[in-house]
Every structure is written in structure tokens, then in C-alpha cells.
C-alpha positions as CSV (number, residue, x, y, z in Angstrom):
1,M,-7.2,19.0,-3.9
2,E,-5.0,21.4,-1.9
3,I,-1.5,20.2,-0.9
4,G,-2.3,20.9,2.8
5,N,-4.8,18.0,2.8
6,L,-1.9,15.6,2.2
7,N,-1.3,15.2,6.0
8,Q,-0.5,11.5,6.5
9,R,2.9,9.9,5.8
10,I,2.8,6.5,4.0
11,D,5.6,4.1,3.0
12,F,5.8,2.1,-0.1
13,L,7.4,-1.4,0.1
14,E,8.6,-3.3,-3.0
15,H,8.9,-7.1,-3.2
16,R,12.4,-8.1,-4.2
17,T,14.5,-11.2,-4.4
18,V,18.0,-10.7,-2.9
19,T,20.9,-13.0,-2.4
20,D,22.3,-13.5,1.1
21,S,26.0,-14.0,2.0
22,I,26.0,-17.8,1.2
23,G,24.1,-17.5,-2.1
24,N,20.5,-18.3,-1.0
25,H,17.7,-16.3,-2.8
26,I,15.5,-14.6,-0.2
27,N,12.2,-12.9,-0.9
28,Q,11.7,-9.7,1.1
29,W,9.8,-6.4,1.2
30,E,12.1,-3.3,1.1
31,K,11.0,0.3,1.7
32,T,11.5,2.1,-1.6
33,F,10.1,5.6,-0.7
34,S,7.6,7.5,1.4
35,C,5.3,10.4,0.6
36,W,2.5,12.5,2.0
37,A,-1.1,11.3,1.4
38,Y,-4.7,12.1,2.0
39,V,-6.2,9.0,3.5
40,S,-9.9,8.2,3.6
41,V,-12.0,5.0,4.2
42,K,-13.3,3.6,1.0
43,N,-15.1,0.6,2.4
44,S,-15.4,-1.2,5.7
45,S,-17.1,-4.5,6.4
46,E,-17.1,-7.3,8.9
47,T,-17.1,-11.1,8.4
48,T,-17.5,-13.9,10.8
49,D,-15.2,-17.0,10.4
50,S,-15.4,-19.8,12.9
51,G,-17.0,-17.5,15.5
52,I,-14.4,-14.8,15.1
53,T,-15.4,-11.5,13.7
54,K,-12.9,-9.8,11.4
55,E,-13.0,-6.3,10.0
56,I,-12.0,-5.8,6.4
57,Q,-11.1,-2.2,5.7
58,S,-10.4,-0.6,2.3
59,L,-8.6,2.8,2.2
60,E,-8.2,5.3,-0.6
61,F,-4.8,7.1,-0.6
62,T,-4.6,10.3,-2.7
63,I,-0.9,11.2,-3.4
64,R,0.9,13.5,-5.8
65,Q,1.7,11.9,-9.1
66,T,5.5,11.9,-9.6
67,K,8.1,9.9,-11.4
68,N,8.3,7.5,-8.5
69,T,4.6,7.1,-7.8
70,R,3.8,6.3,-11.5
71,L,5.9,3.2,-11.1
72,I,3.7,1.7,-8.4
73,N,2.4,-1.7,-9.4
74,P,-0.2,-3.7,-7.4
75,T,1.7,-6.9,-7.9
76,T,5.1,-5.7,-6.6
77,H,4.2,-2.9,-4.1
78,R,2.3,-2.5,-0.9
79,I,1.7,0.3,1.5
80,Q,2.6,0.6,5.2
81,F,0.4,3.2,7.0
82,L,0.3,3.6,10.8
83,G,2.1,0.3,11.2
84,I,-0.4,-1.7,9.2
85,L,0.3,-3.2,5.8
86,Y,-2.1,-2.7,2.9
87,D,-2.3,-4.7,-0.3
88,I,-2.8,-2.4,-3.3
89,N,-5.9,-3.3,-5.3
90,S,-5.8,-0.5,-7.9
91,V,-3.8,2.5,-9.0
92,I,-5.8,5.3,-10.6
93,L,-3.8,7.8,-12.6
94,N,-5.1,11.2,-13.5
95,F,-4.3,11.6,-17.1
96,K,-6.0,15.0,-17.5
97,S,-4.1,17.1,-14.9
98,Q,-1.4,14.6,-14.0
99,N,-1.0,16.2,-10.5
100,Y,-2.7,13.6,-8.2
101,M,-3.4,9.9,-8.3
102,K,-5.5,7.5,-6.1
103,I,-4.5,4.1,-4.8
104,I,-7.1,1.7,-3.4
105,A,-5.7,-0.7,-0.8
106,V,-7.0,-3.3,1.7
107,A,-5.5,-4.1,5.1
108,R,-3.5,-7.3,5.0
109,K,-4.9,-10.3,7.0
110,S,-2.6,-11.7,9.6
111,G,-1.1,-15.0,8.6
112,D,-1.0,-14.3,4.9
113,I,2.0,-15.6,2.9
114,Y,4.9,-13.0,2.9
115,D,3.3,-11.4,6.0
116,R,6.7,-10.3,7.3
117,H,8.0,-6.9,6.3
């Protein structure tokens, strides 16, 4: 892949527990870093629930493999792209050339727990 194809900016958010001014522990998502990515649709489908049609979209993000990006974990990280939050399903490292990696992520459903960012 050519570096010029990485034409979309994405943000990585990490789930952290912080302590507020009076000692309460609060769970929150903090932006840890952003990078350039090549974004493509991996899968798209529709479901109907109680007469409401919902689209489920899975995207594939191709990014450069760096020290920061190798630390991405599906349980503690998520992606924000064009104002939409994506849950990370898998991180696919390239062990042969170690230059690019792929991340498969699904758009978050509204109303999910920890939906705020």
C-alpha cells in the first residue's frame, strides 16, 4: 500500500478510570492519539427490530504499524471516525513486513453502555 492512500484521519479512544476532585472513580473514554488511515467497508447489513430498520456497518481501517498502534487492544480501545464511534473487533498485525496493520471495527449502536465519549 502506498502512503498516499492513507487519506482519512481517525482518533483512538482508550477506556480509563479516573478520580474526580472528591475521590469518586469515573469511567471515561480519552483520546490517546490519532493517525491517518485507509478506510473501506468490510461488511454492511440491515436488521429489523420492532419495525425499525437498523444498519450494521463493519469497516476495515488500514494504518501504519508503529509503537503506539501495536498497543491497540479491542477491549480497551475504540475508534472515532467522522463523528461515529466504532468498537474494535480485531487487530491484524503484519508480522512479515511490519509496516501496516488492519483493524476491523463495527459502528456502535446508540444506547449502548458507555455510549458517551
